[in-house]
N, C-alpha and C positions, 0 to 999 in steps of 0.2 A: 434827399439822401439817396434815392434810388430804390429799385425794387429788389426783392430777394430772389435768388435763384430758385425756380420751381422744384428742382430736384432736392435742394436743401430743405425746403419747406415740407416736402412729402416725407423725407427721411427722419427729420428731427421733430418730434412732437412735444407738446407741453409736459407730458408725463416723463419725458427724458430729462428735462431741464434740471431737476434736483440731483440727478446722477452726475451732472457736470460739476457740482460742488464737491463730489468725491473724486472724480477722475482728474480734474484740473490740478489739485495739489499732488496727486499721485504721479502726475507727469512732470510737474514743475520742480518738485523736490529733487529727484535724481538729476534733472537737467542742470540745476544750480549746484548740487553737491559734487557731481562728477568731475567737472573741470578743476575744482579745488583739490580733489583727491589725486587727480592726474598729475598736477604740478608736483606733489610731494612724493610720488612713487617712481621707481625705476621701471625700465622696460621689462626686466626679468620678473619683478613683482607683478606687473600688469599681466604677464603671461601666466602667472599662477592664479590670479584672481578670476580672470575670465572663465577658464574651464570650471572653476568652483561655482561661479554664479550660474553657468549653463547647466551644470549638474543639479544644483539646488532647484532651479526652475523646472527641470525635467522631472525630478522626484516629486515636486509639488503638483505638477500636472497629473502624474501617475496616481498619486494618493487621492487627488480630487476625483479621478475617474473610477476608482475602485467601487464606490457605492453603486454607480450606474452599471458597471459590469456585473455586479452581484445580483442586481435586480433582474437582469435578462436571463 
């Protein structure tokens, strides 16, 4: 089969493997749903959705950082 890349072996540990069970579906679901949504929407609708998603992700990041900011 071949040997594993030493960089990969040092970066990914056994403790991380269960997290892949969470991360893999979180990456695969949007990858599979996105093209289906793209087919059914117009360019104008796409231009409305993208800023909304970017704003929502920015707000989520800000909200998640507030507890850390209040600690300091």
